[in-house]
N, C-alpha and C positions, 0 to 999 in steps of 0.2 A: 496639241501638241503631244505625240505618244513619247513614252518614257525612254526610250532609247535615244530622242533627239532631246528632249530637257538634260540624261544625263551630257551630250556630247556640248549642248548650250552652256551648263556649269560650268564642265571642265573647262571650255573655251572662254568663258569670263575669269577662272581661277589662273588659267595664265596671263591672262592679259594684266591682271591686277599683281602677279608675281613678277612681271617678264616688264613693267610698265616705263620704269627709269632704262632699261636696255633699249626699250624699243622707240622712247626717248632718243636715245643716244643713236642709234643707227637714223631715222630721221631727222636727226640734225645734220648727220652726216649726206645726207643724199637730198634734204630737200628741206635746208635750212628754215627760210621765213616762216612759211604757212604753219610747220611744226611749231617754232618757238611763241608764236600768236595763240596757237591753237593748246598751246602748253600751258599759256596764260590763263585761257579760259577753264582746263582742266582745273589749274590749282585755285581759281574762283572758288567751282564748287567742291572743291575737296578731296577730289580724286588724287592728285599728287600735293608732295610739299616741296615747298620753293627751294629751297636747297638744296637736297638731289637731283629734283628735276634740270634747276639753273645750271650746275656742275655738268649734269649729263648732256646739255646744250651747249655747253662752253667745250667740251672734250671733243663732242662729234662734230661740230665746227673748226674749231683749230686742227683737228685732224684732217677734215676736207680739205681744208687750207692749204695744207703742206702738202697732200697727196696730188694736187693741183701744181704746185711749186716744182714737185719730183719730177712729176710728168714732163714739165715744161726745162727742167734743166737736162731731162736726159733723153726725150724724145719726142719734145714740142712738133719739131718740120716735120717729120713723119707720121704724128699723130692728129695735126692738123690737116693734112694732105689728104687723109682719108677717112677720119671720122669730125673734122671743123666742122661741118654742116649739121652736126644734132647740138651744138651748141651757138649756132650762129659766127661761127668764124670762118666767116669770107675772107680771101687773101686780100679785099679792101678794108676791110674793119681790121684786119690781122697787121697791114701796111699801116692806118692810124694810129692804133695803140704804140706799135714798134716808137715811131717818130715821138709821138709825145710821152712815151716811157724814157726815152734816154734827157728830158730834161726836167719831169715833173714826176717819177714815178712814186717818191713819198706821197704826194698830194692824192695822185692817183688812187692809189693802193687806200688812204684815207675815206676818201668818198666810193671807190667802190664799198668796202667795207661798210658804210652807213646806209648803201641805198642798195645794198646786195647786186650792186653791178648793174641797177638799170636791165638785168637780163643777159649782161655781158660778163656776171664775176668770173666765173668760170677762164674765159677767154684770158680776164685783165690778169688775173692769177698764175695765168701757163704761161702768158709771157713772163713773167716778175721770173721765171726760174729759168725761161730761156734765154732773157738777155742778164742772167746770173746777178741781180739784185743780191745785193748781201742778206744770207739766211737768216740770219739775228732781227736785224732790222725790219725785213719781212715779216718775222713772226711777231716780235714786239709790236709793229704795227695793226696787224690782226686781230690779235689777243687784246690790244686796247680796244679798238674797234669793236671787237664783238662782245665786251663788256659793256659798253654802251646800248649796242644795237639789239643783242638779248634782253637786255633790261629794258628797251624801250617795245618791242613786241609781244614779250610777257606782258608789261603794264597795259598797252592796249586790250590784249585778251583778257585781262583781269575785268577791266574796266566795262570792256562789252557781256563779259559775262552776267551783268544784271538780267541783259535780255535772255537768259535760257531758263528765268523763274516762271517765263511765259510757256515752256514748253515742258512736256509731260515728262517726268523723273525717267523714268525707263528710255527714253530718246535723249536726253542731256547730254551722255558722252558722243554719241555717234553725230549731234548734233553741231557742239564743240570742236570736232576735229573737222567736219565736214565745211561748215563755214568759211575757215580762215583757206582752206584749199581753193575754194571759189570763188574768193576775192583776189588771191594771187592769181591766179589762173586765167582769171576776167583783167587783172592789172596786166599780166604778161603779154595777151590778148591786143589789150589799147597800145602798149607799146610797140609791140611789132605792125601794126596799124598805120601809127603815126611815123614809125621808122622808113616806111616804104611812101609817105607822101612825099611831091615835090614841091617844097616849101621857095 
């Protein structure tokens, strides 16, 4: 590695170190579960502190939930018509969720939060806004669910951090980030496959 490459690499590492909680916040906003578990792994190897990482995850998670609610409140139907396929929001899925939401919205929001919607979280949160679920109730449920879910996933990541002792130190951070993403990608793939089966 030449001097210029080494300097760039060192600067990049310094940037990541100085911005890690901001990156955790944005990671939680855009891709919650995998980032939460990865943060637990990073906590285990001492890259991040628990409280700043936990608060960054909470902030990103709740702001993401609010974003989906606002989209649902002001622009759900045009949004689903144009972009619904990106988040598995077919007309059939929307219809089923709407019918159940009218009767069980509190239960649905709690279960969705504690399972990250099994791939339908964005749809469920957007429908909550579209059906004008009380914003205070919506935020309260998602904050309380987020407290539990984030602790749970960070705890799993921390526990499995023991596996990183078998990884060379230079690669531990990369593996700590890659493992949860691979796990949740596989989980979503399996969920999609199961959804297409004719039971």
